[in-house]
C-alpha positions in Angstrom: 88.1 -161.1 -140.3 91.4 -162.8 -139.7 94.5 -161.7 -141.5 97.7 -163.6 -142.4 100.7 -161.4 -143.4 103.8 -162.8 -145.1 107.0 -160.7 -145.1 107.9 -161.6 -148.7 111.5 -160.5 -148.3 112.0 -163.0 -145.4 110.3 -165.9 -147.1 112.6 -168.6 -148.6 109.9 -170.6 -150.4 110.0 -173.7 -148.2 106.3 -174.1 -148.7 105.7 -175.4 -145.1 102.8 -172.9 -144.7 101.1 -174.2 -147.8 101.4 -177.9 -146.8 100.4 -177.5 -143.1 97.5 -175.1 -143.5 94.4 -177.1 -142.4 92.2 -175.2 -144.9 94.5 -175.7 -147.8 93.6 -172.5 -149.6 95.0 -169.8 -147.4 98.5 -169.3 -148.9 100.0 -169.8 -152.3 103.3 -169.1 -154.1 103.7 -165.7 -155.5 104.3 -165.2 -159.2 107.1 -162.7 -158.6 110.4 -163.3 -156.9 111.7 -161.5 -153.8 115.2 -159.9 -153.4 116.7 -163.3 -152.7 115.3 -165.0 -155.8 112.5 -167.0 -154.1 108.8 -167.1 -154.9 107.4 -166.1 -151.5 104.1 -167.3 -150.1 101.2 -164.9 -150.1 97.9 -164.7 -148.4 94.8 -165.4 -150.6 91.2 -166.1 -149.6 91.1 -164.9 -146.0 87.4 -165.7 -145.7 88.4 -169.4 -145.0 91.2 -168.5 -142.6 90.5 -169.8 -139.0 93.6 -168.0 -137.6 95.0 -171.2 -136.1 98.6 -169.9 -136.5 100.0 -173.1 -137.8 101.4 -171.3 -140.9 103.3 -168.9 -138.6 104.5 -171.6 -136.2 106.0 -173.9 -139.0 107.7 -171.0 -140.8 111.5 -171.4 -140.1 112.1 -167.8 -141.1 109.5 -166.2 -138.9 108.1 -164.5 -142.0 104.4 -165.0 -141.1 102.1 -163.2 -138.7 98.5 -164.1 -137.9 95.9 -161.7 -136.6 92.6 -162.9 -135.4 89.3 -161.0 -135.8 90.7 -157.7 -136.8 
């Protein structure tokens, strides 16, 4: 299974990962704030993740890592 990990303390809620994910269901905004006061993205249904890495490449903070077939 593929895995997307978001460093919630680095995320600044830009939502690029949400908008550019080709599956549209991989990431969502958290319901709790991080230390900086943002609602960070979080990984949800990983069964649909194709590990394309778009979410990680569009993240301006480098807060996302993608691992394929772990």
